[in-house]
N, CA, C and O of each residue as an XYZ file, in Angstrom:
708
protein
N     -29.395     50.006    -59.568
C     -29.966     49.075    -58.614
C     -31.420     48.773    -58.980
O     -31.908     47.673    -58.717
N     -32.107     49.729    -59.578
C     -33.504     49.532    -59.944
C     -33.695     48.392    -60.939
O     -34.651     47.623    -60.830
N     -32.794     48.283    -61.900
C     -32.880     47.200    -62.891
C     -32.728     45.843    -62.209
O     -33.433     44.893    -62.547
N     -31.823     45.754    -61.264
C     -31.617     44.491    -60.551
C     -32.850     44.101    -59.741
O     -33.230     42.930    -59.709
N     -33.470     45.073    -59.091
C     -34.684     44.783    -58.321
C     -35.820     44.321    -59.227
O     -36.587     43.429    -58.866
N     -35.923     44.929    -60.397
C     -36.948     44.503    -61.356
C     -36.681     43.064    -61.782
O     -37.616     42.269    -61.877
N     -35.431     42.718    -62.038
C     -35.095     41.332    -62.381
C     -35.463     40.384    -61.246
O     -35.985     39.298    -61.494
N     -35.202     40.777    -60.020
C     -35.555     39.945    -58.873
C     -37.048     39.698    -58.791
O     -37.480     38.572    -58.544
N     -37.838     40.741    -58.995
C     -39.293     40.609    -58.961
C     -39.783     39.773    -60.140
O     -40.694     38.961    -59.978
N     -39.199     39.955    -61.313
C     -39.578     39.145    -62.481
C     -39.287     37.663    -62.246
O     -40.079     36.803    -62.632
N     -38.165     37.371    -61.619
C     -37.848     35.977    -61.291
C     -38.871     35.369    -60.350
O     -39.299     34.230    -60.536
N     -39.264     36.140    -59.332
C     -40.310     35.658    -58.428
C     -41.634     35.457    -59.170
O     -42.374     34.517    -58.880
N     -41.926     36.336    -60.119
C     -43.156     36.205    -60.899
C     -43.130     34.933    -61.746
O     -44.148     34.251    -61.866
N     -41.982     34.610    -62.331
C     -41.864     33.371    -63.122
C     -42.133     32.162    -62.238
O     -42.839     31.240    -62.646
N     -41.580     32.160    -61.044
C     -41.808     31.039    -60.121
C     -43.285     30.959    -59.740
O     -43.874     29.878    -59.770
N     -43.880     32.084    -59.386
C     -45.294     32.093    -58.983
C     -46.197     31.647    -60.128
O     -47.112     30.850    -59.922
N     -45.948     32.155    -61.328
C     -46.770     31.775    -62.481
C     -46.621     30.298    -62.785
O     -47.607     29.623    -63.080
N     -45.393     29.783    -62.716
C     -45.202     28.357    -63.010
C     -45.885     27.473    -61.974
O     -46.378     26.393    -62.300
N     -45.915     27.929    -60.732
C     -46.609     27.153    -59.699
C     -48.119     27.203    -59.873
O     -48.782     26.167    -59.866
N     -48.658     28.392    -60.028
C     -50.112     28.559    -60.123
C     -50.645     28.019    -61.444
O     -51.552     27.186    -61.455
N     -50.089     28.486    -62.553
C     -50.579     28.061    -63.861
C     -50.273     26.583    -64.091
O     -51.082     25.863    -64.676
N     -49.129     26.143    -63.640
C     -48.786     24.728    -63.798
C     -49.761     23.824    -63.076
O     -50.098     22.755    -63.587
N     -50.227     24.222    -61.897
C     -51.206     23.427    -61.159
C     -52.608     23.561    -61.740
O     -53.323     22.571    -61.890
N     -52.994     24.789    -62.064
C     -54.351     25.007    -62.579
C     -54.554     24.382    -63.959
O     -55.604     23.802    -64.236
N     -53.570     24.501    -64.798
C     -53.706     23.996    -66.163
C     -52.990     22.659    -66.355
O     -52.743     22.241    -67.486
N     -52.665     22.003    -65.269
C     -52.082     20.659    -65.287
C     -50.885     20.537    -66.226
O     -50.909     19.754    -67.176
N     -49.855     21.307    -65.957
C     -48.617     21.186    -66.721
C     -48.585     22.015    -67.984
O     -47.871     21.658    -68.922
N     -49.328     23.107    -68.050
C     -49.353     23.931    -69.260
C     -47.978     24.490    -69.594
O     -47.678     24.746    -70.760
N     -47.144     24.680    -68.583
C     -45.809     25.226    -68.828
C     -44.759     24.138    -69.001
O     -43.569     24.444    -69.084
N     -45.165     22.892    -69.058
C     -44.180     21.814    -69.185
C     -43.451     21.876    -70.526
O     -42.367     21.309    -70.658
N     -44.022     22.553    -71.520
C     -43.339     22.702    -72.800
C     -42.099     23.578    -72.661
O     -41.192     23.503    -73.490
N     -42.053     24.401    -71.627
C     -40.894     25.258    -71.394
C     -39.776     24.539    -70.658
O     -38.688     25.092    -70.496
N     -40.028     23.324    -70.214
C     -39.037     22.597    -69.437
C     -38.367     21.518    -70.278
O     -38.940     21.007    -71.241
N     -37.161     21.190    -69.897
C     -36.417     20.111    -70.534
C     -35.810     19.264    -69.426
O     -35.974     19.577    -68.247
N     -35.112     18.196    -69.790
C     -34.492     17.342    -68.787
C     -33.417     18.083    -68.000
O     -33.157     17.743    -66.846
N     -32.803     19.068    -68.589
C     -31.676     19.736    -67.953
C     -32.045     21.085    -67.347
O     -31.185     21.741    -66.759
N     -33.289     21.514    -67.472
C     -33.690     22.821    -66.942
C     -35.156     22.768    -66.522
O     -35.900     21.894    -66.966
N     -35.566     23.690    -65.677
C     -36.967     23.794    -65.278
C     -37.310     25.268    -65.112
O     -36.420     26.104    -64.952
N     -38.610     25.586    -65.150
C     -39.011     26.979    -64.957
C     -38.663     27.450    -63.551
O     -38.378     28.630    -63.348
N     -38.682     26.549    -62.588
C     -38.286     26.919    -61.229
C     -36.810     27.312    -61.188
O     -36.441     28.253    -60.486
N     -35.970     26.605    -61.931
C     -34.546     26.931    -61.958
C     -34.309     28.277    -62.644
O     -33.499     29.079    -62.179
N     -35.009     28.520    -63.736
C     -34.863     29.806    -64.434
C     -35.349     30.941    -63.544
O     -34.666     31.954    -63.395
N     -36.525     30.775    -62.955
C     -37.050     31.811    -62.064
C     -36.154     32.044    -60.859
O     -35.929     33.185    -60.456
N     -35.642     30.953    -60.281
C     -34.737     31.071    -59.141
C     -33.453     31.797    -59.498
O     -32.974     32.644    -58.744
N     -32.890     31.451    -60.679
C     -31.664     32.121    -61.111
C     -31.895     33.614    -61.313
O     -31.145     34.437    -60.789
N     -32.935     33.963    -62.073
C     -33.191     35.385    -62.371
C     -33.465     36.165    -61.092
O     -32.960     37.273    -60.910
N     -34.269     35.579    -60.205
C     -34.600     36.265    -58.957
C     -33.362     36.464    -58.075
O     -33.114     37.569    -57.593
N     -32.595     35.407    -57.869
C     -31.401     35.520    -57.015
C     -30.354     36.422    -57.659
O     -29.663     37.171    -56.968
N     -30.240     36.349    -58.989
C     -29.305     37.250    -59.676
C     -29.697     38.700    -59.418
O     -28.859     39.520    -59.041
N     -30.975     39.013    -59.622
C     -31.417     40.388    -59.442
C     -31.258     40.889    -58.020
O     -30.706     41.965    -57.792
N     -31.742     40.106    -57.062
C     -31.653     40.553    -55.668
C     -30.209     40.539    -55.157
O     -29.826     41.416    -54.384
N     -29.404     39.559    -55.576
C     -27.998     39.516    -55.160
C     -27.213     40.697    -55.708
O     -26.443     41.326    -54.982
N     -27.409     41.002    -56.995
C     -26.712     42.138    -57.604
C     -27.204     43.452    -56.998
O     -26.414     44.375    -56.803
N     -28.495     43.543    -56.700
C     -29.023     44.771    -56.083
C     -28.418     44.980    -54.693
O     -28.066     46.100    -54.323
N     -28.300     43.892    -53.929
C     -27.706     44.009    -52.596
C     -26.242     44.423    -52.684
O     -25.782     45.266    -51.914
N     -25.512     43.828    -53.625
C     -24.102     44.178    -53.781
C     -23.948     45.615    -54.265
O     -23.070     46.344    -53.802
N     -24.810     46.017    -55.202
C     -24.767     47.391    -55.715
C     -25.137     48.383    -54.613
O     -24.522     49.442    -54.487
N     -26.140     48.033    -53.824
C     -26.543     48.896    -52.707
C     -25.478     48.973    -51.633
O     -25.407     49.956    -50.895
N     -24.642     47.937    -51.540
C     -23.555     47.932    -50.570
C     -22.343     48.711    -51.036
O     -21.356     48.809    -50.306
N     -22.395     49.270    -52.243
C     -21.307     50.117    -52.722
C     -20.269     49.402    -53.572
O     -19.240     49.993    -53.897
N     -20.505     48.158    -53.939
C     -19.544     47.469    -54.800
C     -19.624     48.005    -56.222
O     -20.697     48.411    -56.668
N     -18.499     48.012    -56.946
C     -18.543     48.452    -58.345
C     -19.402     47.481    -59.179
O     -19.614     46.333    -58.787
N     -19.884     47.957    -60.318
C     -20.806     47.183    -61.144
C     -20.284     45.793    -61.522
O     -21.045     44.830    -61.438
N     -19.014     45.646    -61.937
C     -18.559     44.281    -62.281
C     -18.634     43.310    -61.092
O     -18.976     42.140    -61.267
N     -18.321     43.787    -59.908
C     -18.410     42.924    -58.730
C     -19.858     42.637    -58.370
O     -20.184     41.528    -57.948
N     -20.732     43.629    -58.532
C     -22.157     43.416    -58.266
C     -22.719     42.378    -59.226
O     -23.512     41.529    -58.819
N     -22.328     42.431    -60.479
C     -22.762     41.427    -61.457
C     -22.232     40.037    -61.105
O     -22.930     39.038    -61.278
N     -21.001     39.979    -60.612
C     -20.423     38.691    -60.203
C     -21.174     38.115    -59.010
O     -21.480     36.923    -58.986
N     -21.470     38.945    -58.031
C     -22.248     38.492    -56.870
C     -23.613     37.993    -57.325
O     -24.081     36.954    -56.860
N     -24.251     38.723    -58.227
C     -25.546     38.310    -58.749
C     -25.472     36.990    -59.491
O     -26.344     36.136    -59.330
N     -24.430     36.812    -60.310
C     -24.274     35.567    -61.074
C     -24.026     34.378    -60.157
O     -24.593     33.306    -60.370
N     -23.195     34.551    -59.149
C     -22.900     33.450    -58.218
C     -24.145     33.086    -57.412
O     -24.464     31.907    -57.259
N     -24.848     34.094    -56.899
C     -26.053     33.780    -56.126
C     -27.132     33.201    -57.028
O     -27.862     32.307    -56.601
N     -27.256     33.679    -58.253
C     -28.225     33.131    -59.189
C     -27.911     31.690    -59.548
O     -28.812     30.854    -59.615
N     -26.633     31.393    -59.780
C     -26.252     30.015    -60.104
C     -26.526     29.080    -58.934
O     -26.973     27.951    -59.137
N     -26.262     29.537    -57.713
C     -26.502     28.688    -56.544
C     -27.992     28.397    -56.362
O     -28.377     27.248    -56.149
N     -28.817     29.417    -56.442
C     -30.256     29.220    -56.259
C     -30.850     28.452    -57.443
O     -31.722     27.606    -57.248
N     -30.395     28.733    -58.656
C     -30.870     28.001    -59.831
C     -30.533     26.523    -59.742
O     -31.371     25.675    -60.048
N     -29.304     26.208    -59.322
C     -28.913     24.799    -59.162
C     -29.763     24.126    -58.086
O     -30.213     22.996    -58.273
N     -29.986     24.806    -56.968
C     -30.806     24.241    -55.896
C     -32.232     23.970    -56.377
O     -32.797     22.915    -56.087
N     -32.809     24.914    -57.104
C     -34.166     24.722    -57.631
C     -34.209     23.561    -58.626
O     -35.152     22.770    -58.614
N     -33.203     23.456    -59.476
C     -33.150     22.349    -60.436
C     -33.022     21.019    -59.711
O     -33.696     20.052    -60.066
N     -32.162     20.962    -58.698
C     -31.981     19.730    -57.927
C     -33.281     19.334    -57.228
O     -33.668     18.165    -57.248
N     -33.950     20.300    -56.615
C     -35.198     20.001    -55.917
C     -36.288     19.519    -56.879
O     -37.022     18.587    -56.552
N     -36.403     20.131    -58.045
C     -37.425     19.673    -58.991
C     -37.102     18.285    -59.505
O     -38.018     17.496    -59.737
N     -35.833     17.958    -59.690
C     -35.469     16.590    -60.109
C     -35.788     15.577    -59.022
O     -36.261     14.478    -59.313
N     -35.533     15.941    -57.775
C     -35.853     15.031    -56.669
C     -37.353     14.766    -56.634
O     -37.782     13.627    -56.450
N     -38.140     15.805    -56.808
C     -39.592     15.638    -56.791
C     -40.094     14.836    -57.986
O     -41.010     14.026    -57.842
N     -39.512     15.047    -59.152
C     -39.958     14.347    -60.359
C     -39.501     12.896    -60.395
O     -40.179     12.063    -60.995
N     -38.376     12.569    -59.772
C     -37.853     11.211    -59.813
C     -38.582     10.259    -58.877
O     -38.461      9.043    -59.024
N     -39.322     10.777    -57.936
C     -40.056      9.925    -57.002
C     -41.248      9.269    -57.687
O     -41.609      9.646    -58.802
N     -41.858      8.294    -57.030
C     -43.049      7.661    -57.599
C     -44.136      8.707    -57.847
O     -44.386      9.559    -56.995
N     -44.778      8.643    -59.007
C     -45.725      9.682    -59.384
C     -47.035      9.595    -58.615
O     -47.661     10.627    -58.370
N     -47.472      8.399    -58.225
C     -48.750      8.290    -57.543
C     -48.605      8.135    -56.036
O     -49.604      7.972    -55.336
N     -47.387      8.183    -55.529
C     -47.167      8.081    -54.098
C     -47.133      6.658    -53.586
O     -46.777      6.437    -52.428
N     -47.491      5.682    -54.408
C     -47.479      4.293    -53.989
C     -46.191      3.642    -54.486
O     -45.917      3.625    -55.686
N     -45.422      3.120    -53.574
C     -44.174      2.470    -53.933
C     -44.458      0.997    -54.230
O     -45.111      0.312    -53.443
N     -43.966      0.524    -55.361
C     -44.134     -0.883    -55.729
C     -42.771     -1.545    -55.842
O     -41.739     -0.874    -55.828
N     -42.777     -2.845    -55.950
C     -41.532     -3.596    -56.102
C     -40.830     -3.182    -57.393
O     -39.600     -3.134    -57.433
N     -41.575     -2.887    -58.434
C     -40.984     -2.488    -59.708
C     -40.163     -1.200    -59.573
O     -39.222     -0.991    -60.339
N     -40.503     -0.341    -58.619
C     -39.749      0.891    -58.402
C     -38.346      0.621    -57.862
O     -37.483      1.497    -57.918
N     -38.113     -0.578    -57.343
C     -36.805     -0.924    -56.787
C     -35.807     -1.326    -57.864
O     -34.600     -1.301    -57.623
N     -36.288     -1.694    -59.049
C     -35.392     -2.143    -60.117
C     -34.461     -0.999    -60.509
O     -34.900      0.128    -60.736
N     -33.168     -1.311    -60.584
C     -32.159     -0.320    -60.921
C     -31.550      0.373    -59.714
O     -30.626      1.171    -59.868
N     -32.037      0.091    -58.537
C     -31.512      0.701    -57.311
C     -30.555     -0.254    -56.611
O     -30.544     -1.457    -56.870
N     -29.758      0.311    -55.723
C     -28.834     -0.493    -54.936
C     -29.502     -0.853    -53.615
O     -30.131     -0.013    -52.971
N     -29.355     -2.118    -53.224
C     -29.953     -2.620    -51.989
C     -28.852     -3.194    -51.105
O     -27.747     -3.467    -51.574
N     -29.158     -3.372    -49.843
C     -28.230     -3.982    -48.887
C     -28.793     -5.342    -48.496
O     -29.979     -5.456    -48.185
N     -27.954     -6.372    -48.509
C     -28.390     -7.717    -48.150
C     -28.521     -7.796    -46.630
O     -27.565     -7.531    -45.902
N     -29.719     -8.164    -46.159
C     -29.996     -8.290    -44.733
C     -29.752     -9.725    -44.284
O     -29.104     -9.964    -43.266
N     -30.268    -10.662    -45.039
C     -30.062    -12.087    -44.790
C     -29.338    -12.662    -46.005
O     -29.760    -12.440    -47.140
N     -28.268    -13.388    -45.777
C     -27.451    -13.920    -46.867
C     -28.303    -14.623    -47.920
O     -29.289    -15.288    -47.602
N     -27.901    -14.463    -49.177
C     -28.615    -15.075    -50.290
C     -27.812    -16.281    -50.765
O     -26.709    -16.114    -51.285
N     -28.350    -17.511    -50.595
C     -27.648    -18.686    -51.117
C     -27.812    -18.756    -52.634
O     -28.727    -18.150    -53.192
N     -26.930    -19.491    -53.293
C     -26.996    -19.573    -54.753
C     -28.227    -20.330    -55.233
O     -28.624    -20.179    -56.388
N     -28.841    -21.142    -54.374
C     -30.001    -21.923    -54.793
C     -31.276    -21.550    -54.040
O     -32.222    -22.337    -53.995
N     -31.309    -20.357    -53.451
C     -32.497    -19.997    -52.673
C     -32.653    -18.491    -52.541
O     -32.100    -17.707    -53.312
N     -33.422    -18.125    -51.543
C     -33.747    -16.721    -51.313
C     -33.112    -16.204    -50.030
O     -32.934    -16.937    -49.057
N     -32.775    -14.916    -50.060
C     -32.349    -14.181    -48.881
C     -33.235    -12.950    -48.779
O     -34.295    -12.893    -49.403
N     -32.810    -11.970    -48.001
C     -33.597    -10.754    -47.821
C     -32.702     -9.549    -48.068
O     -31.555     -9.510    -47.623
N     -33.250     -8.552    -48.795
C     -32.547     -7.300    -49.037
C     -33.415     -6.138    -48.579
O     -34.637     -6.254    -48.481
N     -32.761     -5.014    -48.302
C     -33.467     -3.782    -47.951
C     -33.056     -2.721    -48.966
O     -31.868     -2.499    -49.200
N     -34.048     -2.069    -49.566
C     -33.805     -1.033    -50.561
C     -34.677      0.175    -50.234
O     -35.819      0.028    -49.799
N     -34.133      1.364    -50.446
C     -34.883      2.596    -50.189
C     -35.369      3.142    -51.535
O     -34.580      3.378    -52.451
N     -36.690      3.336    -51.628
C     -37.315      3.852    -52.847
C     -38.199      5.035    -52.463
O     -39.158      4.881    -51.706
N     -37.877      6.205    -52.984
C     -38.690      7.385    -52.693
C     -38.819      7.676    -51.214
O     -39.854      8.175    -50.772
N     -37.793      7.377    -50.442
C     -37.825      7.614    -49.006
C     -38.450      6.482    -48.207
O     -38.471      6.528    -46.977
N     -38.958      5.468    -48.892
C     -39.562      4.319    -48.221
C     -38.570      3.161    -48.220
O     -37.958      2.863    -49.245
N     -38.414      2.515    -47.078
C     -37.544      1.358    -46.965
C     -38.356      0.096    -47.222
O     -39.311     -0.200    -46.504
N     -37.963     -0.647    -48.262
C     -38.635     -1.906    -48.596
C     -37.730     -3.069    -48.218
O     -36.532     -3.048    -48.499
N     -38.295     -4.060    -47.593
C     -37.566     -5.284    -47.288
C     -38.182     -6.374    -48.156
O     -39.365     -6.687    -48.024
N     -37.368     -6.955    -49.054
C     -37.865     -7.879    -50.056
C     -37.070     -9.173    -50.053
O     -35.887     -9.181    -49.712
N     -37.713    -10.258    -50.430
C     -37.006    -11.507    -50.668
C     -36.180    -11.316    -51.927
O     -36.586    -10.594    -52.838
N     -35.029    -11.956    -51.980
C     -34.148    -11.766    -53.128
C     -33.437    -13.056    -53.474
O     -33.108    -13.863    -52.604
N     -33.206    -13.233    -54.777
C     -32.398    -14.359    -55.235
C     -31.326    -13.814    -56.163
O     -31.467    -12.756    -56.777
N     -30.233    -14.596    -56.238
C     -29.093    -14.187    -57.033
C     -28.494    -15.414    -57.698
O     -28.646    -16.528    -57.196
N     -27.814    -15.224    -58.825
C     -27.165    -16.334    -59.516
C     -26.005    -16.892    -58.696
O     -25.674    -18.072    -58.812
N     -25.391    -16.055    -57.873
C     -24.280    -16.476    -57.020
C     -24.616    -16.114    -55.575
O     -25.396    -15.195    -55.323
N     -24.035    -16.827    -54.651
C     -24.260    -16.561    -53.229
C     -23.746    -15.164    -52.873
O     -22.702    -14.729    -53.359
N     -24.506    -14.465    -52.009
C     -24.131    -13.120    -51.573
C     -24.238    -13.074    -50.057
O     -25.247    -13.483    -49.483
N     -23.188    -12.572    -49.412
C     -23.150    -12.501    -47.954
C     -23.994    -11.341    -47.430
O     -24.227    -10.362    -48.139
N     -24.448    -11.463    -46.188
C     -25.183    -10.390    -45.527
C     -24.289     -9.163    -45.400
O     -23.094     -9.286    -45.131
N     -24.858     -7.997    -45.589
C     -24.104     -6.747    -45.501
C     -23.582     -6.247    -46.834
O     -23.142     -5.102    -46.934
N     -23.622     -7.091    -47.865
C     -23.114     -6.695    -49.182
C     -24.130     -5.810    -49.893
O     -25.334     -5.908    -49.656
N     -23.629     -4.952    -50.761
C     -24.509     -4.149    -51.612
C     -24.770     -4.919    -52.899
O     -23.871     -5.557    -53.446
N     -26.012     -4.853    -53.377
C     -26.393     -5.517    -54.624
C     -27.269     -4.566    -55.430
O     -27.881     -3.649    -54.883
N     -27.317     -4.796    -56.731
C     -28.212     -4.050    -57.604
C     -29.457     -4.882    -57.831
O     -29.367     -6.081    -58.095
N     -30.624     -4.253    -57.731
C     -31.879     -4.940    -58.018
C     -32.038     -4.949    -59.534
O     -32.090     -3.892    -60.163
N     -32.115     -6.158    -60.125
C     -32.123     -6.286    -61.582
C     -33.476     -6.669    -62.161
O     -33.692     -6.498    -63.361
N     -34.383     -7.177    -61.355
C     -35.679     -7.575    -61.889
C     -36.646     -7.960    -60.791
O     -36.264     -8.124    -59.632
N     -37.920     -8.105    -61.177
C     -38.979     -8.473    -60.247
C     -39.330     -9.936    -60.476
O     -39.565    -10.352    -61.610
N     -39.365    -10.723    -59.392
C     -39.765    -12.123    -59.452
C     -41.244    -12.248    -59.107
O     -41.982    -12.980    -59.767
N     -41.670    -11.537    -58.079
C     -43.057    -11.555    -57.618
C     -43.313    -10.257    -56.860
O     -42.402     -9.439    -56.733
N     -44.523    -10.046    -56.356
C     -44.788     -8.801    -55.604
C     -43.961     -8.654    -54.333
O     -43.928     -7.574    -53.742
N     -43.289     -9.728    -53.900
C     -42.478     -9.639    -52.683
C     -41.041    -10.081    -52.895
O     -40.288    -10.192    -51.928
N     -40.636    -10.338    -54.145
C     -39.285    -10.853    -54.391
C     -38.671    -10.217    -55.635
O     -39.364     -9.852    -56.585
N     -37.329    -10.097    -55.591
C     -36.587     -9.498    -56.699
C     -35.354    -10.328    -57.025
O     -34.889    -11.122    -56.207
N     -34.836    -10.134    -58.228
C     -33.532    -10.675    -58.619
C     -32.492     -9.602    -58.327
O     -32.749     -8.413    -58.517
N     -31.319    -10.023    -57.865
C     -30.254     -9.070    -57.580
C     -28.938     -9.581    -58.163
O     -28.795    -10.764    -58.471
N     -27.995     -8.675    -58.305
C     -26.650     -9.001    -58.770
C     -25.669     -8.160    -57.965
O     -26.003     -7.052    -57.546
N     -24.461     -8.673    -57.744
C     -23.465     -7.885    -57.000
C     -23.199     -6.547    -57.688
O     -23.241     -6.450    -58.915
N     -22.929     -5.528    -56.892
C     -22.627     -4.197    -57.414
C     -21.230     -4.210    -58.010
O     -20.285     -4.695    -57.390
N     -21.107     -3.674    -59.214
C     -19.796     -3.540    -59.849
C     -19.188     -2.232    -59.399
O     -19.839     -1.190    -59.474
N     -17.979     -2.265    -58.942
C     -17.302     -1.070    -58.424
C     -16.209     -0.647    -59.397
O     -15.600     -1.483    -60.064
N     -15.967      0.657    -59.470
C     -14.922      1.174    -60.348
C     -13.538      0.713    -59.912
O     -12.649      0.549    -60.748
N     -13.345      0.501    -58.603
C     -12.027      0.108    -58.120
C     -11.690     -1.338    -58.476
O     -10.572     -1.786    -58.222
N     -12.638     -2.077    -59.061
C     -12.369     -3.456    -59.465
C     -11.669     -3.503    -60.815
O     -11.230     -4.571    -61.241
N     -11.558     -2.362    -61.498
C     -10.916     -2.328    -62.800
C     -11.930     -2.609    -63.898
O     -13.023     -3.114    -63.644
N     -11.550     -2.275    -65.104
C     -12.456     -2.474    -66.228
C     -12.595     -3.957    -66.535
O     -11.604     -4.660    -66.733
N     -13.829     -4.418    -66.572
C     -14.107     -5.797    -66.924
C     -13.789     -6.782    -65.826
O     -13.922     -7.988    -66.033
N     -13.373     -6.310    -64.662
C     -13.018     -7.210    -63.563
C     -14.218     -7.611    -62.754
O     -15.317     -7.101    -62.969
N     -14.022     -8.516    -61.827
C     -15.121     -8.957    -60.966
C     -15.492     -7.859    -59.978
O     -14.725     -6.917    -59.780
N     -16.663     -7.973    -59.358
C     -17.060     -6.955    -58.376
C     -16.104     -6.942    -57.195
O     -15.510     -7.959    -56.834
N     -15.972     -5.759    -56.602
C     -15.092     -5.614    -55.450
C     -15.672     -6.362    -54.268
O     -16.890     -6.448    -54.111
N     -14.813     -6.892    -53.453
C     -15.246     -7.611    -52.249
C     -15.782     -6.621    -51.239
O     -15.202     -5.553    -51.041
N     -16.884     -6.968    -50.600
C     -17.454     -6.058    -49.595
C     -17.101     -6.494    -48.188
O     -17.587     -5.901    -47.225
N     -16.283     -7.497    -48.043
C     -15.948     -7.947    -46.675
C     -14.683     -7.337    -46.189
O     -14.259     -7.606    -45.065
């Protein structure tokens, strides 16, 4: 059980060091991170593995079961830490949401978009709801989902109907009515 507790404490130390040193030295540990992993995920996994296995071992489970409990709890906490760091990194870096941040996102049409004019769409970017003027090559009814494809001006975007998998390969977008 002592080895598991040491692993748990080491995992917490990795998290603490990555938080403190990462902030003080402005990303000094970013070389240890990749798109698919983060120091928070590694620290979370090691810590949860150690404490989970120690708890199972202390509860009288045989070593293979204690290791399994540690691995499952480590994987759960590691995945959660990885997901949270991705959510934080994917948001706008300076806290200011711009129209350009809406490109590539799905929006909902609030006011119908005629083929020769503008309508209104609502898109959520970084937790902020933006209501923007929108134009499309084809008419789009209110309530339909569209993809934001480009910026026209600081208050307007180009949109296109969302392509759905249920429409088949190469088929037209699914009807939203």
